[in-house]
C-alpha positions in Angstrom: 123.5 -71.8 -98.5 125.9 -74.8 -98.2 125.9 -77.0 -95.1 129.4 -75.9 -94.3 128.7 -72.2 -94.6 125.5 -72.6 -92.5 127.5 -74.3 -89.8 130.1 -71.6 -89.8 127.4 -68.9 -89.7 125.8 -70.5 -86.7 129.2 -70.8 -84.9 129.9 -67.1 -85.6 126.4 -66.2 -84.4 126.8 -68.2 -81.2 130.2 -66.6 -80.6 128.7 -63.1 -81.1 126.0 -63.8 -78.5 128.5 -65.3 -76.0 131.5 -63.1 -76.2 129.9 -59.8 -77.2 126.2 -60.1 -76.3 127.1 -61.5 -72.8 124.5 -64.2 -73.0 124.9 -67.5 -71.1 125.0 -70.8 -73.0 121.5 -71.6 -71.8 120.2 -68.3 -73.1 121.9 -68.8 -76.5 120.5 -72.4 -76.7 117.0 -71.0 -76.0 117.3 -68.2 -78.5 118.7 -70.4 -81.3 116.4 -73.4 -80.5 119.3 -75.8 -80.0 120.7 -77.7 -77.0 123.3 -76.3 -74.7 125.7 -79.0 -75.7 125.4 -77.9 -79.3 126.1 -74.3 -78.2 129.3 -75.4 -76.5 130.5 -77.1 -79.6 129.6 -74.1 -81.8 131.6 -71.7 -79.5 134.5 -74.2 -79.4 134.4 -74.4 -83.3 134.4 -70.6 -83.5 137.6 -70.5 -81.4 139.3 -73.4 -83.2 138.6 -71.9 -86.7 140.0 -68.5 -85.6 136.7 -66.7 -85.9 137.2 -65.1 -82.5 139.8 -62.4 -81.9 139.2 -58.7 -81.1 136.3 -59.1 -83.5 134.3 -62.0 -85.0 136.2 -62.2 -88.2 133.7 -64.3 -90.1 130.8 -62.1 -91.4 127.5 -63.9 -90.9 126.0 -64.2 -94.3 122.6 -62.7 -93.5 124.2 -59.7 -91.8 126.7 -59.1 -94.6 123.9 -59.3 -97.2 121.7 -56.9 -95.2 124.7 -54.4 -94.9 125.3 -54.5 -98.6 121.6 -53.9 -99.4 121.4 -51.1 -96.9 124.5 -49.4 -98.4 123.0 -49.7 -101.9 119.6 -48.4 -100.9 120.7 -45.4 -98.9 124.0 -44.7 -100.6 126.1 -45.4 -97.6 129.9 -45.5 -97.7 130.2 -47.8 -94.7 127.6 -50.1 -93.3 127.9 -52.8 -90.7 125.0 -55.0 -89.4 125.4 -57.1 -86.3 123.3 -60.2 -85.2 120.3 -59.3 -83.1 117.6 -61.8 -83.9 115.8 -62.9 -80.6 118.1 -60.7 -78.5 116.7 -58.2 -76.0 117.5 -54.5 -76.4 120.4 -54.4 -74.0 122.2 -57.3 -75.7 121.5 -55.7 -79.1 123.0 -52.4 -77.9 126.1 -54.2 -76.7 126.5 -55.8 -80.1 126.2 -52.5 -81.9 128.7 -50.8 -79.5 131.3 -53.6 -80.0 131.1 -53.2 -83.8 131.2 -49.4 -83.4 134.3 -49.7 -81.3 136.0 -51.7 -84.0 135.1 -49.1 -86.7 136.5 -46.2 -84.5 139.6 -48.1 -83.5 140.6 -48.9 -87.1 140.1 -45.3 -88.2 142.0 -43.9 -85.2 145.0 -46.3 -85.7 146.5 -43.9 -88.3 149.7 -42.2 -87.1 148.8 -39.0 -89.0 147.0 -36.2 -87.2 143.4 -37.1 -87.0 140.4 -35.1 -85.8 137.2 -36.8 -84.8 134.0 -35.0 -84.1 131.7 -36.6 -81.6 128.0 -36.4 -80.7 126.6 -38.0 -77.5 124.5 -40.8 -76.3 124.5 -44.2 -74.5 125.5 -46.3 -77.5 128.4 -44.0 -78.5 129.6 -43.9 -74.9 129.5 -47.7 -74.6 131.4 -48.0 -77.9 134.2 -45.8 -76.7 134.3 -47.7 -73.4 134.7 -51.0 -75.3 137.5 -49.5 -77.6 141.0 -50.5 -76.5 143.3 -47.7 -75.5 145.2 -46.3 -78.5 147.9 -43.8 -77.6 147.7 -41.1 -80.2 148.5 -37.7 -78.6 148.5 -36.1 -82.1 144.7 -36.8 -82.5 142.0 -34.3 -81.5 138.5 -35.0 -80.2 135.9 -32.3 -80.8 132.5 -32.0 -79.2 129.5 -31.3 -81.5 127.1 -30.6 -78.8 126.9 -28.4 -75.6 126.7 -30.8 -72.7 125.2 -28.3 -70.3 121.5 -28.1 -69.4 119.8 -24.8 -68.5 120.7 -25.1 -64.8 124.4 -25.8 -65.5 124.5 -29.5 -65.0 126.0 -31.8 -67.5 124.8 -35.0 -69.2 126.3 -38.4 -68.3 126.8 -39.1 -72.0 129.3 -36.4 -72.7 131.7 -38.7 -74.7 134.5 -36.6 -76.3 136.4 -36.4 -73.0 136.1 -40.2 -72.7 137.5 -40.6 -76.2 140.4 -38.1 -75.5 141.2 -40.3 -72.5 141.4 -43.4 -74.7 143.8 -41.7 -77.2 145.6 -39.2 -74.9 144.7 -36.6 -77.5 143.4 -33.1 -77.2 139.8 -32.4 -76.3 137.8 -29.4 -77.6 134.6 -28.8 -75.7 131.7 -26.7 -77.1 131.4 -23.9 -74.6 127.6 -23.4 -74.5 124.4 -25.0 -73.1 122.7 -27.3 -75.6 119.7 -24.8 -75.8 120.2 -21.2 -75.0 117.5 -19.3 -73.1 116.5 -17.2 -76.1 117.5 -16.9 -79.8 119.3 -13.7 -78.9 121.1 -15.5 -76.1 122.1 -18.2 -78.6 123.7 -15.5 -80.8 125.9 -14.4 -77.9 127.1 -17.9 -77.2 127.7 -18.6 -80.9 129.7 -15.4 -81.4 132.2 -16.3 -78.8 135.8 -16.8 -80.2 136.2 -20.3 -78.6 132.8 -21.4 -79.9 133.8 -20.4 -83.4 137.2 -22.1 -83.1 135.6 -25.4 -81.9 132.8 -25.5 -84.6 135.3 -24.7 -87.3 137.4 -27.6 -86.2 134.3 -29.8 -86.1 133.4 -28.8 -89.6 136.7 -30.0 -91.0 137.0 -33.1 -88.8 138.3 -36.2 -90.6 135.4 -38.3 -89.3 132.2 -37.8 -87.3 130.7 -40.4 -84.9 127.3 -39.8 -83.5 124.0 -41.4 -82.3 120.5 -41.0 -83.6 117.9 -40.4 -80.9 114.2 -41.1 -81.0 111.9 -38.2 -80.1 109.4 -38.9 -77.3 108.4 -37.7 -73.9 110.7 -40.3 -72.4 113.7 -39.7 -74.7 117.1 -38.6 -73.2 116.5 -34.9 -74.2 113.6 -34.9 -71.8 115.0 -37.2 -69.2 118.3 -35.4 -69.0 116.6 -32.0 -68.6 117.6 -30.4 -71.9 114.0 -29.7 -72.9 110.8 -29.5 -71.0 107.8 -31.8 -71.4 105.9 -29.0 -73.0 108.7 -28.2 -75.5 108.9 -31.9 -76.5 105.2 -32.1 -76.9 105.4 -29.2 -79.3 108.0 -31.1 -81.3 105.8 -34.2 -81.5 102.9 -32.1 -82.7 105.1 -31.0 -85.6 105.7 -34.6 -86.5 109.2 -34.8 -85.0 110.8 -38.2 -85.5 114.5 -38.1 -84.9 117.2 -36.1 -83.1 120.8 -35.7 -84.2 123.0 -33.7 -81.8 119.9 -31.7 -80.9 118.8 -31.1 -84.5 115.2 -32.4 -84.8 113.9 -33.8 -88.1 110.6 -35.2 -89.2 109.8 -38.6 -90.8 111.0 -37.4 -94.2 114.3 -36.3 -92.8 113.5 -32.5 -93.0 114.8 -30.4 -90.1 112.1 -28.6 -88.1 112.2 -24.8 -87.8 110.6 -23.7 -84.6 111.4 -21.7 -81.4 113.2 -24.6 -79.8 115.5 -25.1 -82.8 116.2 -21.4 -82.9 117.8 -21.8 -79.5 120.0 -24.8 -80.4 123.8 -24.2 -80.1 125.0 -27.5 -81.4 127.5 -27.5 -84.3 125.9 -27.0 -87.7 125.2 -30.2 -89.6 123.9 -30.6 -93.2 122.7 -33.4 -95.5 125.1 -35.2 -97.8 128.2 -34.8 -95.7 131.5 -35.0 -97.6 133.6 -36.6 -94.8 132.7 -39.8 -93.0 129.7 -39.2 -90.8 128.8 -42.5 -89.1 125.9 -43.2 -86.8 125.8 -46.0 -84.3 122.1 -46.8 -83.6 119.7 -49.7 -83.5 116.9 -51.3 -81.6 113.1 -51.2 -82.2 112.6 -47.9 -80.4 114.9 -46.2 -83.0 113.6 -47.8 -86.2 111.6 -44.7 -87.3 114.3 -42.3 -86.2 117.1 -44.1 -88.1 114.9 -44.3 -91.3 114.3 -40.5 -91.0 118.0 -39.8 -90.7 118.7 -42.0 -93.8 115.9 -40.4 -95.8 117.3 -37.0 -95.1 120.9 -38.1 -96.0 122.3 -36.8 -92.7 124.7 -39.7 -92.4 126.9 -41.7 -94.9 127.7 -44.5 -92.6 125.7 -46.8 -90.2 126.4 -49.5 -87.7 123.1 -51.2 -86.7 121.5 -54.5 -86.0 119.9 -57.0 -88.3 116.3 -56.5 -87.2 116.6 -52.7 -87.8 118.2 -53.4 -91.1 115.3 -55.5 -92.2 112.9 -52.8 -91.1 114.9 -50.2 -93.1 114.9 -52.4 -96.2 111.2 -53.4 -95.8 111.9 -56.9 -97.1 112.9 -60.5 -96.1 116.1 -61.6 -97.8 116.4 -65.2 -98.9 118.9 -67.3 -97.0 120.6 -68.3 -100.3 121.7 -64.7 -101.1 125.5 -64.5 -101.7 127.2 -62.1 -99.2 129.7 -59.5 -100.6 133.4 -60.4 -100.4 134.2 -57.3 -98.4 132.8 -54.1 -96.9 134.8 -51.1 -98.1 134.7 -47.4 -97.3 134.8 -45.0 -100.2 135.3 -41.7 -98.4 137.7 -40.1 -100.9 139.8 -38.6 -98.0 143.5 -38.4 -98.3 143.9 -40.5 -95.2 143.3 -44.2 -95.0 139.8 -44.4 -93.4 138.6 -47.8 -94.4 137.5 -49.8 -91.3 138.8 -52.9 -93.1 142.4 -51.4 -92.9 
């Protein structure tokens, strides 16, 4: 890596930490092993060289190289990797959410009718909150997941309504609890006319944005009251590793088939999606879950962090690797969906 490129990379990294990660100059200095005065100069350089706008326009070489390698290994049509080295989990999630907001914003900029299907989760909600308002009343937001628990309460991470507020578009809610009381009860919910209308709309959505959840006794499914501790323990005994809108998969990416899954009312999903299906997920607690989703080919796009990317690649890239000139979506849809415009 040339001295000039290394300096620019460091300026971009400091700018990410400062403007997006929300770290102080003292924290950045400690994380990067440099003085606060150097951090000040790096941030000033990033601004002077127009690296800072709505996004950090310079792609840090390591992150771009990792994104290219991930896309090749897992046949991803879109992959973005954000800086995360030495950052705590909260800062890492903010980085991912900001990059996710950029991806969504660019796709939703189209003036054509655009339908987006949405999962749930903290990272996805944070990404939508960070996305600027984009008045597109012709767009539609479709829920992939029932937001109700068994007692009728709703999750704090019901995000399609939030997206509809950002775009002023239509919002289609999935009219069912996430898990029905019995398989027979599930059939009643899923046979409803509105349920069929919403899931049909979700199946033909122009793009799908979702999260990938880890499976544990402290995961959101348990904490939010969608499943009991005993039900989650049963999933773990069957080697459950990841959760995608309630669909639970094992470490190899195979969906489990058990009594809990037979009560799930979420919209159907399948491996090898034809349309853009992009997950926003990262952090150490989700390493295994993301790898399972990739192995099962449940997604064709990913926004994650560099530590997670290295875990997924199981290698250490050399600093001298040449980054790709551009990241380009290849979705084959009639509408312009490339996040690079």
